[in-house]
C-alpha positions as CSV (number, residue, x, y, z in Angstrom):
1,M,14.3,-41.8,-9.7
2,G,16.0,-45.3,-9.9
3,I,18.0,-44.8,-6.7
4,S,14.9,-43.4,-4.9
5,W,12.8,-46.3,-5.9
6,K,15.5,-48.9,-4.8
7,L,16.0,-47.1,-1.4
8,K,12.3,-47.1,-0.9
9,S,12.1,-50.8,-1.5
10,H,15.0,-51.5,0.8
11,C,13.4,-49.4,3.5
12,K,10.2,-51.4,3.3
13,F,12.3,-54.6,3.4
14,L,14.1,-53.4,6.6
15,S,10.8,-52.4,8.2
16,A,9.4,-55.9,7.5
17,R,12.6,-57.6,8.8
18,K,12.5,-55.6,12.0
19,S,8.8,-56.1,12.6
20,S,9.1,-59.9,12.0
21,H,11.9,-60.3,14.4
22,Q,10.8,-57.7,17.0
23,G,12.0,-58.7,20.5
24,E,14.9,-60.8,19.3
25,F,17.5,-58.0,19.3
26,G,18.4,-58.5,22.9
27,G,21.3,-60.4,24.6
28,S,23.0,-63.0,22.5
29,S,20.4,-62.9,19.8
30,L,22.0,-59.7,18.5
31,R,24.9,-61.7,17.2
32,R,22.6,-63.7,14.9
33,Y,21.5,-60.6,13.1
34,K,24.8,-58.7,13.0
35,P,25.1,-59.1,9.1
36,D,21.7,-57.5,8.7
37,V,22.8,-54.6,11.0
38,V,26.0,-54.2,9.1
39,W,24.1,-54.2,5.8
40,A,21.7,-51.6,7.1
41,L,24.5,-49.3,8.2
42,G,26.0,-49.7,4.8
43,L,22.7,-48.8,3.2
44,L,22.5,-45.6,5.4
45,L,25.9,-44.6,4.2
46,L,24.8,-45.1,0.6
47,M,21.8,-43.0,1.3
48,G,24.1,-40.2,2.5
49,F,25.9,-40.2,-0.8
50,A,22.8,-40.6,-2.9
51,G,21.1,-37.5,-1.4
52,P,17.7,-37.1,0.1
53,S,15.1,-39.6,-0.7
54,V,11.7,-40.8,0.4
55,C,13.5,-42.9,3.0
56,S,14.3,-39.9,5.1
57,A,13.2,-38.9,8.6
58,Q,10.3,-36.6,7.8
59,P,6.9,-38.0,8.7
60,Q,4.2,-38.7,6.1
61,V,1.2,-36.7,7.2
62,T,-2.0,-35.4,5.7
63,I,-2.8,-31.7,5.3
64,M,-5.4,-32.0,8.0
65,E,-2.9,-33.3,10.4
66,I,-0.5,-30.5,9.6
67,Q,-3.2,-27.9,10.1
68,G,-4.5,-29.4,13.4
69,S,-7.6,-28.2,15.1
70,G,-6.2,-25.0,16.5
71,Q,-4.3,-21.9,15.4
72,F,-0.9,-23.5,15.6
73,S,0.3,-26.7,13.8
74,P,1.6,-29.6,15.9
75,F,4.3,-29.9,13.2
76,D,5.5,-26.3,13.4
77,G,9.2,-26.2,12.3
78,Q,9.3,-29.8,11.1
79,L,10.1,-31.1,7.7
80,V,7.1,-33.2,6.5
81,E,5.8,-35.0,3.5
82,T,2.2,-34.6,2.3
83,T,0.0,-34.8,-0.8
84,G,-2.8,-32.8,-2.3
85,V,-4.3,-31.3,-5.4
86,V,-3.0,-27.9,-6.6
87,T,-6.0,-25.5,-6.5
88,L,-4.4,-22.1,-7.2
89,F,-1.2,-20.2,-8.0
90,N,-0.5,-16.5,-7.1
91,S,-0.2,-14.2,-10.0
92,F,3.6,-14.6,-10.3
93,G,3.4,-18.3,-10.2
94,S,5.9,-18.4,-7.3
95,S,3.5,-19.8,-4.7
96,L,0.5,-22.1,-4.6
97,W,-2.4,-23.5,-2.6
98,M,-3.1,-27.2,-2.3
99,Q,-5.9,-29.2,-0.8
100,D,-6.6,-32.8,0.2
101,P,-9.2,-34.1,-2.3
102,A,-11.0,-36.3,0.2
103,G,-10.6,-34.4,3.5
104,D,-11.2,-36.1,6.9
105,G,-14.8,-34.9,7.5
106,D,-13.7,-33.0,10.6
107,A,-15.0,-29.4,10.5
108,S,-12.4,-28.2,13.0
109,T,-9.4,-29.0,10.7
110,S,-8.6,-27.4,7.4
111,D,-8.1,-29.5,4.2
112,G,-6.0,-26.9,2.5
113,I,-2.6,-25.2,2.9
114,F,-0.5,-22.4,1.4
115,V,2.9,-23.4,-0.1
116,S,5.4,-20.5,-0.2
117,G,7.7,-20.8,-3.2
118,G,6.0,-24.0,-4.3
119,G,5.8,-22.9,-7.9
120,F,9.5,-23.5,-8.4
121,P,10.5,-27.1,-7.8
122,R,14.2,-27.9,-7.7
123,S,13.8,-30.4,-10.5
124,G,11.2,-32.0,-12.7
125,P,8.2,-30.5,-14.4
126,R,6.4,-27.5,-12.9
127,P,3.0,-28.5,-11.4
128,A,-0.2,-27.0,-12.7
129,V,-3.7,-26.5,-11.2
130,G,-5.4,-29.9,-11.0
131,D,-2.1,-31.8,-10.4
132,F,-2.0,-34.3,-7.5
133,I,1.4,-33.7,-6.0
134,R,3.6,-35.1,-3.3
135,I,5.6,-32.4,-1.5
136,I,8.4,-32.3,1.1
137,A,8.7,-29.0,2.9
138,Q,9.0,-27.4,6.3
139,V,5.9,-26.4,8.3
140,Q,5.9,-22.8,9.5
141,E,3.5,-20.7,11.5
142,Q,4.0,-17.2,9.9
143,Q,3.0,-14.5,12.3
144,F,3.7,-10.8,12.5
145,G,3.2,-8.8,15.7
146,N,-0.3,-9.4,17.2
147,A,-1.7,-10.9,14.0
148,L,-2.9,-14.4,13.8
149,P,-0.6,-17.1,12.5
150,L,-0.8,-18.5,9.0
151,T,0.1,-22.2,8.7
152,R,2.1,-22.7,5.5
153,L,4.8,-24.9,3.9
154,R,8.1,-23.3,3.0
155,R,11.6,-24.4,2.0
156,V,10.3,-26.9,-0.5
157,D,12.7,-29.8,-0.9
158,L,10.7,-31.8,-3.4
159,I,7.6,-31.5,-5.5
160,E,6.5,-34.6,-7.5
161,V,3.5,-34.7,-9.8
162,L,1.7,-38.0,-9.2
163,S,-1.2,-37.4,-11.6
164,S,-2.7,-34.5,-13.6
165,A,-6.1,-33.1,-14.7
166,N,-7.7,-34.0,-11.4
167,P,-11.0,-32.3,-10.5
168,L,-10.7,-29.7,-7.8
169,P,-12.3,-30.4,-4.4
170,A,-15.8,-29.1,-4.1
171,P,-15.7,-25.6,-2.5
172,V,-17.4,-25.0,0.9
173,N,-20.4,-22.7,0.4
174,L,-20.4,-19.5,2.5
175,E,-23.9,-18.5,3.2
176,D,-24.3,-17.3,6.8
177,L,-21.3,-16.0,8.7
178,P,-20.9,-14.9,12.3
179,N,-22.1,-11.2,12.4
180,E,-21.1,-9.8,15.7
181,L,-18.1,-11.0,17.6
182,I,-14.6,-11.0,16.1
183,T,-13.7,-14.2,18.1
184,E,-16.6,-16.0,16.4
185,G,-15.3,-14.8,13.0
186,I,-11.8,-16.2,13.8
187,D,-13.3,-19.5,14.8
188,F,-15.2,-19.6,11.6
189,W,-12.4,-18.8,9.2
190,E,-9.5,-20.7,10.8
191,P,-10.8,-24.3,9.9
192,L,-11.2,-23.0,6.3
193,E,-7.6,-21.7,5.9
194,G,-6.2,-22.6,2.5
195,M,-9.5,-24.3,1.4
196,L,-11.7,-23.6,-1.6
197,V,-14.9,-21.7,-0.7
198,A,-17.8,-20.3,-2.8
199,V,-20.0,-17.3,-2.5
200,A,-23.2,-16.7,-4.5
201,N,-25.3,-13.6,-4.9
202,A,-23.3,-11.4,-2.5
203,H,-23.5,-7.6,-2.1
204,V,-20.4,-5.5,-2.5
205,V,-20.2,-3.3,0.6
206,A,-16.8,-1.6,0.1
207,A,-15.2,-0.4,-3.1
208,T,-11.9,-1.7,-4.4
209,S,-9.1,-0.2,-2.4
210,P,-5.6,0.9,-3.7
211,F,-4.4,-2.5,-2.4
212,G,-6.7,-4.3,-4.8
213,E,-9.1,-5.5,-2.1
214,F,-12.9,-5.1,-1.9
215,A,-15.5,-6.4,0.6
216,M,-18.8,-8.2,0.2
217,A,-21.5,-9.7,2.3
218,T,-23.7,-12.7,1.6
219,S,-27.4,-12.3,1.0
220,N,-28.1,-13.8,4.4
221,D,-25.8,-11.3,6.1
222,A,-26.8,-8.2,4.1
223,K,-29.8,-7.5,6.3
224,P,-30.9,-4.2,7.9
225,G,-30.2,-4.1,11.6
226,S,-26.9,-5.9,11.3
227,G,-24.9,-2.9,10.2
228,F,-25.9,-3.2,6.6
229,F,-27.7,-0.3,5.0
230,P,-29.5,-1.3,1.8
231,K,-29.9,2.3,0.6
232,N,-26.2,2.8,0.0
233,S,-25.0,-0.9,0.3
234,H,-22.6,-0.1,3.1
235,L,-21.7,-2.3,6.1
236,L,-20.9,-0.1,9.1
237,I,-19.7,-0.9,12.6
238,R,-22.3,-0.4,15.4
239,S,-22.5,-0.5,19.2
240,L,-23.9,-3.7,20.8
241,G,-24.1,-2.1,24.3
242,S,-22.0,-2.8,27.4
243,E,-18.9,-1.3,25.6
244,T,-19.2,-4.1,22.9
245,V,-18.8,-3.2,19.2
246,D,-19.9,-5.1,16.2
247,Y,-16.9,-5.0,13.9
248,N,-18.8,-7.0,11.2
249,P,-16.9,-10.3,11.0
250,E,-19.4,-11.3,8.3
251,R,-17.6,-9.0,5.9
252,I,-15.7,-11.0,3.3
253,L,-12.6,-9.5,1.9
254,V,-11.5,-10.4,-1.7
255,D,-7.9,-9.8,-2.6
256,D,-6.0,-9.8,-6.0
257,T,-2.9,-11.9,-5.2
258,S,-4.0,-14.6,-7.6
259,L,-5.0,-12.1,-10.3
260,N,-3.0,-10.0,-12.8
261,D,-5.4,-7.1,-12.3
262,P,-7.7,-6.3,-9.3
263,I,-11.5,-6.6,-9.5
264,I,-12.9,-3.1,-9.7
265,V,-16.2,-2.8,-8.0
266,Q,-18.2,-0.3,-5.9
267,P,-21.0,-0.6,-3.3
268,G,-24.2,-1.6,-5.0
269,D,-22.5,-4.1,-7.3
270,R,-23.5,-7.8,-7.0
271,V,-21.2,-10.8,-7.0
272,R,-23.2,-13.4,-8.8
273,S,-20.6,-16.1,-7.9
274,L,-17.1,-16.3,-6.7
275,V,-14.9,-19.2,-5.9
276,G,-11.6,-18.6,-4.1
277,V,-9.1,-19.9,-1.6
278,V,-9.1,-18.7,2.0
279,D,-5.9,-16.7,2.7
280,Y,-4.7,-14.7,5.7
281,T,-2.5,-11.6,5.1
282,F,-2.0,-8.3,6.8
283,G,-4.1,-9.2,9.8
284,A,-7.3,-10.3,7.9
285,Y,-8.8,-13.4,6.3
286,K,-9.6,-12.9,2.6
287,L,-10.4,-14.8,-0.5
288,Q,-7.9,-15.2,-3.4
289,P,-10.2,-15.6,-6.4
290,V,-10.2,-18.7,-8.6
291,S,-13.2,-17.7,-10.7
292,F,-15.8,-15.0,-10.4
293,D,-18.9,-13.5,-12.1
294,I,-19.7,-9.9,-11.0
295,K,-22.5,-7.6,-12.1
296,T,-21.5,-3.9,-11.9
297,H,-23.7,-0.9,-12.2
298,N,-23.3,2.7,-13.3
299,L,-23.6,5.5,-10.7
300,P,-26.7,7.7,-11.4
301,N,-26.1,11.2,-12.6
302,L,-25.9,13.7,-9.8
303,P,-29.0,16.0,-9.6
304,A,-28.3,19.6,-10.7
305,S,-28.3,22.1,-7.9
306,T,-31.1,24.7,-8.1
307,P,-30.4,27.8,-6.1
308,K,-33.3,29.0,-3.9
309,G,-33.9,32.5,-2.6
310,F,-31.5,35.3,-3.1
311,A,-28.3,34.8,-5.3
312,G,-25.3,33.8,-3.3
313,D,-26.9,31.6,-0.8
314,T,-23.8,29.2,-0.6
315,T,-21.3,29.9,2.1
316,I,-17.8,28.5,2.0
317,T,-15.9,28.7,5.3
318,T,-12.3,29.6,5.2
319,F,-9.7,31.3,7.3
320,N,-11.8,34.4,7.7
321,I,-10.3,37.6,6.2
322,E,-13.7,38.8,4.8
323,N,-13.8,41.9,6.9
324,L,-10.4,43.2,5.6
325,F,-12.0,44.5,2.4
326,D,-15.3,45.8,1.0
327,L,-17.2,43.0,-0.6
328,I,-18.8,45.3,-3.3
329,D,-17.3,48.5,-4.5
330,N,-20.4,50.7,-4.7
331,P,-19.6,54.4,-4.8
332,D,-23.3,55.2,-4.2
333,K,-23.5,53.1,-1.1
334,V,-22.8,54.8,2.3
335,D,-20.6,52.1,3.9
336,E,-18.1,54.1,5.8
337,R,-19.0,52.2,9.0
338,S,-18.2,48.9,7.4
339,T,-15.0,50.0,5.7
340,P,-12.0,49.8,8.0
341,T,-9.8,52.8,8.5
342,P,-6.1,52.5,7.7
343,E,-5.4,52.0,11.4
344,E,-8.1,49.2,11.7
345,L,-6.8,47.5,8.6
346,D,-3.2,47.6,9.9
347,R,-4.4,46.1,13.2
348,Q,-6.4,43.4,11.5
349,L,-3.5,42.5,9.2
350,T,-1.2,42.3,12.2
351,K,-3.6,39.9,13.9
352,L,-3.9,37.7,10.8
353,A,-0.1,37.6,10.4
354,L,0.4,36.7,14.0
355,A,-2.1,33.9,13.8
356,M,-0.3,32.4,10.8
357,L,3.0,33.0,12.5
358,V,1.9,30.9,15.5
359,V,1.1,28.0,13.1
360,N,4.4,28.4,11.4
361,V,6.5,28.4,14.5
362,S,4.7,25.4,15.9
363,A,5.4,23.5,12.7
364,L,9.0,24.6,12.1
365,F,10.5,21.5,13.5
366,F,8.3,19.2,11.4
367,W,9.1,21.1,8.2
368,I,12.9,20.7,8.7
369,D,12.8,17.2,10.1
370,S,9.8,15.3,8.7
371,G,7.5,17.5,6.6
372,S,4.8,20.0,7.4
373,A,2.8,18.0,9.9
374,W,-0.2,20.2,10.8
375,F,-2.5,17.2,10.9
376,R,-1.6,14.7,13.5
377,E,-2.6,11.7,11.4
378,C,-0.6,13.0,8.4
379,F,2.5,13.5,10.6
380,L,2.3,10.1,12.1
381,R,1.8,8.5,8.7
382,N,4.8,10.3,7.2
383,L,7.0,9.6,10.2
384,Q,6.2,5.9,10.3
385,D,5.6,4.9,6.7
386,E,7.3,7.5,4.5
387,W,10.3,8.6,6.6
388,P,13.0,7.5,4.1
389,R,11.3,9.2,1.1
390,T,12.2,12.5,-0.3
391,T,8.8,13.7,-1.5
392,L,5.2,12.6,-1.5
393,R,4.0,13.6,-4.9
394,A,4.6,17.3,-4.3
395,F,6.0,19.0,-7.4
396,N,8.8,20.8,-5.5
397,L,12.5,21.1,-5.8
398,W,13.0,17.5,-4.6
399,Y,10.9,16.2,-7.4
400,V,13.5,17.4,-9.9
401,D,15.9,15.0,-8.4
402,V,13.3,12.2,-8.4
403,L,12.6,12.8,-12.1
404,L,16.4,12.6,-12.8
405,T,17.3,9.6,-10.7
406,Y,14.0,7.8,-9.7
407,E,15.6,7.7,-6.3
408,V,13.5,8.7,-3.2
409,D,15.9,7.7,-0.4
410,V,17.0,10.7,1.6
411,S,20.1,8.8,2.8
412,A,21.5,8.9,-0.8
413,T,24.3,11.4,-1.3
414,I,24.9,14.2,-3.8
415,A,28.4,15.6,-3.8
416,G,29.1,13.7,-0.7
417,I,26.2,15.2,1.3
418,T,23.0,13.3,2.0
419,K,19.8,14.5,0.4
420,S,18.3,15.0,3.9
421,A,21.2,17.5,4.7
422,W,20.7,19.3,1.4
423,G,17.0,19.6,2.2
424,L,17.8,21.2,5.5
425,C,20.3,23.6,4.0
426,F,17.8,24.7,1.2
427,T,15.0,25.1,3.8
428,L,17.1,27.3,6.1
429,L,18.2,29.3,3.0
430,G,14.6,29.8,1.9
431,L,13.6,31.0,5.4
432,G,16.5,33.5,5.4
433,L,15.4,34.8,2.0
434,S,11.8,35.1,3.2
435,A,13.1,37.2,6.1
436,W,15.2,39.4,3.8
437,V,12.2,40.1,1.5
438,A,10.0,41.0,4.5
439,W,12.7,43.3,5.9
440,R,13.1,44.9,2.6
441,L,9.4,45.5,2.3
442,R,9.3,46.9,5.9
443,N,11.8,49.6,5.1
444,R,10.3,50.7,1.8
445,G,8.7,53.7,3.4
446,D,5.8,54.0,0.9
447,A,2.1,53.0,1.2
448,H,2.9,49.4,0.6
449,G,5.5,49.0,3.3
450,G,5.3,48.8,7.0
451,A,5.6,46.3,9.8
452,S,2.3,44.5,9.4
453,D,2.7,44.2,5.6
454,S,6.1,42.7,6.0
455,L,4.9,40.3,8.6
456,V,2.2,39.0,6.4
457,V,4.7,38.6,3.5
458,F,7.1,36.7,5.7
459,T,4.4,34.4,6.9
460,G,3.2,33.6,3.4
461,L,6.7,33.1,2.0
462,W,7.5,30.8,4.9
463,L,4.6,28.6,4.0
464,L,5.7,28.6,0.3
465,V,9.2,27.6,1.4
466,A,7.8,24.7,3.4
467,V,6.0,23.3,0.3
468,M,8.4,24.1,-2.5
469,L,11.7,23.3,-0.9
470,P,12.8,19.7,0.0
471,T,11.1,19.1,3.4
472,R,9.4,15.7,2.7
473,V,6.0,17.3,2.3
474,H,2.7,15.8,1.2
475,E,0.8,17.2,-1.7
476,R,-2.2,17.9,0.6
477,Y,-0.2,20.6,2.4
478,V,-0.5,22.8,-0.6
479,V,-4.1,23.3,0.5
480,M,-2.8,25.0,3.6
481,C,-0.4,27.2,1.6
482,L,-2.7,28.4,-1.2
483,P,-5.0,30.7,0.8
484,F,-2.1,32.6,2.2
485,L,-0.5,32.9,-1.2
486,I,-3.7,34.4,-2.5
487,V,-3.6,36.9,0.3
488,L,-0.1,37.9,-0.8
489,A,-1.3,38.5,-4.3
490,S,-4.6,40.3,-3.6
491,A,-3.7,42.4,-0.6
492,A,-2.5,46.0,-0.5
493,W,0.8,45.5,-2.3
494,E,0.6,46.6,-5.9
495,P,-2.5,44.6,-6.8
496,R,-2.0,45.2,-10.5
497,S,1.3,43.4,-10.6
498,I,1.2,41.0,-13.6
499,L,4.2,39.0,-12.4
500,R,2.6,38.4,-9.0
501,S,-0.8,37.4,-10.4
502,A,0.9,35.0,-12.9
503,A,3.0,33.5,-10.1
504,V,-0.1,32.8,-8.0
505,M,-2.0,31.4,-10.9
506,G,0.9,29.1,-11.7
507,L,1.0,27.9,-8.1
508,V,-2.8,27.3,-8.0
509,T,-2.6,25.3,-11.3
510,A,0.3,23.1,-10.1
511,A,-1.4,22.6,-6.7
512,S,-4.7,21.5,-8.4
513,F,-2.8,18.8,-10.4
514,Q,-0.9,17.8,-7.3
515,L,-4.1,17.2,-5.3
516,T,-5.7,15.2,-8.2
517,H,-2.7,13.2,-9.1
518,K,-4.5,9.9,-8.4
519,D,-6.9,10.7,-11.3
520,W,-4.3,11.4,-14.0
521,L,-0.9,10.1,-12.8
522,P,-1.0,6.4,-12.1
523,L,2.8,6.0,-12.7
524,G,4.8,8.8,-11.3
525,A,8.6,9.0,-11.1
526,D,8.4,8.5,-7.3
527,T,6.5,5.2,-7.6
528,W,9.6,3.2,-8.8
529,S,10.5,2.3,-5.2
530,T,7.0,1.1,-4.6
531,V,6.8,-1.2,-7.6
532,L,10.4,-2.3,-7.3
533,V,9.8,-5.6,-5.4
534,Y,6.8,-6.6,-7.5
535,A,8.5,-5.8,-10.8
536,T,11.6,-7.7,-9.9
537,E,9.6,-10.7,-8.9
538,A,7.7,-10.6,-12.1
539,E,11.0,-10.5,-14.1
540,H,12.2,-13.5,-12.1
541,A,9.0,-15.4,-13.0
542,K,9.5,-14.6,-16.7
543,W,13.1,-15.6,-16.5
544,V,12.2,-19.0,-15.0
545,E,9.8,-19.6,-17.8
546,R,12.5,-19.1,-20.4
547,I,15.3,-21.3,-19.0
548,E,15.7,-25.0,-19.3
549,P,13.5,-27.1,-17.0
550,E,16.4,-28.6,-15.1
551,R,17.5,-25.1,-14.1
552,R,14.2,-23.9,-12.7
553,G,15.3,-24.2,-9.2
554,E,17.9,-21.4,-9.8
555,I,17.4,-17.8,-8.8
556,M,17.7,-15.0,-11.4
557,P,20.7,-12.7,-10.7
558,I,19.3,-9.8,-8.7
559,G,21.4,-7.2,-10.7
560,Q,19.9,-8.5,-14.0
561,A,16.3,-8.5,-12.6
562,L,16.8,-4.9,-11.3
563,T,18.2,-3.7,-14.6
564,I,15.4,-5.1,-16.7
565,S,12.7,-4.0,-14.3
566,R,14.1,-0.4,-14.1
567,R,14.4,-0.2,-17.9
568,R,10.8,-1.3,-18.4
569,F,9.6,1.1,-15.7
570,I,11.4,4.1,-17.3
571,K,9.9,3.1,-20.7
572,A,6.4,3.0,-19.2
573,H,7.0,6.3,-17.3
574,R,7.9,8.2,-20.4
575,A,4.2,8.9,-21.1
576,Y,3.8,10.8,-17.9
577,A,7.3,12.4,-17.5
578,P,6.5,15.5,-19.6
579,Y,3.5,16.4,-17.4
580,E,5.6,16.0,-14.2
581,W,8.4,18.1,-15.6
582,A,6.0,20.8,-16.7
583,L,4.2,21.0,-13.3
584,T,7.4,20.9,-11.4
585,L,8.9,23.7,-13.4
586,V,5.7,25.8,-13.1
587,S,5.7,25.3,-9.3
588,L,9.4,26.3,-8.9
589,G,9.2,29.1,-11.5
590,S,6.1,30.6,-9.9
591,S,7.7,30.5,-6.5
592,V,10.7,32.4,-7.8
593,A,8.5,34.9,-9.6
594,L,6.5,35.5,-6.4
595,F,9.7,36.2,-4.5
596,V,11.0,38.6,-7.2
597,S,7.7,40.5,-7.4
598,L,7.6,41.0,-3.6
599,S,11.2,42.1,-3.4
600,A,11.2,44.4,-6.4
601,R,11.6,48.1,-5.7
602,P,8.5,50.2,-6.3
603,R,8.4,52.1,-9.6
604,V,9.0,55.8,-9.1
605,A,6.8,58.0,-11.3
606,P,8.9,60.4,-13.5
607,P,8.7,64.0,-12.5
608,T,6.1,66.0,-14.4
609,S,7.4,69.0,-16.3
610,R,5.8,72.3,-15.7
């Protein structure tokens, strides 16, 4: 601090000497001031050894000057010095927002700014909310793809607390936002970037998402005719005519980056008050809460359904195999016309099997290469977002490896072979086994054999292989598999087989838990890779709190952070591991049992003695 203060004083002295003798440094006059010039050069050399100080080349500017009146800062890429009051930290304490307490009165320039990594100064005490700080950092316009830029400070060289316990700047009240054009919404939010804003008596119009975000609209904007529907408190897009769409720029997103836990709300809840900082992430402006008061409500009980008319007036549409069998076995009813003959049943079974076979053949490449992609959206999502993962919460063979290693990367090797290659081998082996079972059934020569029966068996087992073996499937694909497995269990092949019935029940049970995993499995074995980054950052923040103040600019060894984070994750996961193991083993055991029951030889009745 002493050397910085002295250099600052000398800089002011040099500036005064230069201004008082401005115009005298030409011609022979230069010789008169040569000692001053030599002294100044010596001072500059001293500064080089003393390190960075306030007498460096960065300009001293206000936050408003950094932000400018447009999307891009005029100081982009430059090292600057500015001041402001700390208004908010993110939940890890690694970044902060700051705002000029006075502002410049210009509605086109923002008074606040985001500081990335500002929570960890290289030296000195850590700033707190309400501290008036001086900061030296680089201006950056952070931009991804076609998203708008976010003006922020990064690569912090210095944070100095000038005073503490200062009142926060008064927030800007948000009352009536642009409600039709996206461009108007951008123009509204850009001058507020990084600033404190306040919302009162707002309507929640979208429930909390898995990313911890929810949406609300002010009372002035939550009006019928603008896309807001009071009956269900939803804000929907609408056509404005002439190929123009109202995308509801009046919708206010609220995030949880500044919170330890997200705010859980649903449409119909009211936000009595919320103060937050305007942020921009993932292509959307949103508020990072500082304080909030929210009134939630309980959903009403659903009315009980009262059947009307004759019993059985509810119709469930499925892949239609209704006409394959009698609905009611009534010996007194003359229903020969509706009961298919063996020839008709064989023809209908063949058509059903061929229809399923077409689906299987068209999806074969996706099973082997990227997962059963019957739905275009699911395939694209898996291909783009989940390509390097081994399983998507499907309790199949690959989930055993996930439970053992917590590793979901298909490029990892087992016995020198990548998991992706192992998955391909297992899948081809399963398809070959399905064909063998079907061929065995075809050549049985009894009432339960035949070409059509074997074709249906092969199709059903093919679907089972696609779900149970390692093919990067999604748990929702079990829905496609279950109806055909039920056909295998309930069709003409030994309907009283206990083993087959138990196998199908096991698969149905495991599939039900797979499809509802979000309700009972918040921390599965395959979520480690998802929480890895956040867990490691949290460990780093805790580590910085424990070390000496003069070391807080250091970075926690990444190996140490990973080890601690993984150990804590595994400890937290122990509560759910038994359920995952049980369902995985039930799925695989039931699959094996179904294969065995279908491939078993028919029991031959012992000869009767005369």
